[in-house]
Steps between C-alpha positions, in 0.01 A plus 500: 500500500203657668384654153510151342289340771250782476488465111449125548230544754321757268532279197360198700185711579426531129462131454143407509301174463470530115879515471539183701221334305675600173832365623350171608310463171830558301682249725216238433504557130886457496470180699240377252724563211806340654300197600347468148842421366594252771553134396247242629599302805521145442662299222184371324380615169347847502171613357 
């Protein structure tokens, strides 16, 4: 168990700001793609 915690702590130290920015950019792009296929709210005629 102690070895797993040590490994987790060691791998967490490798995460830097660029990794976080890349993950957030991928999440933002995925949300954009998902929302692009969403239906329009409201029952009126669409554009």
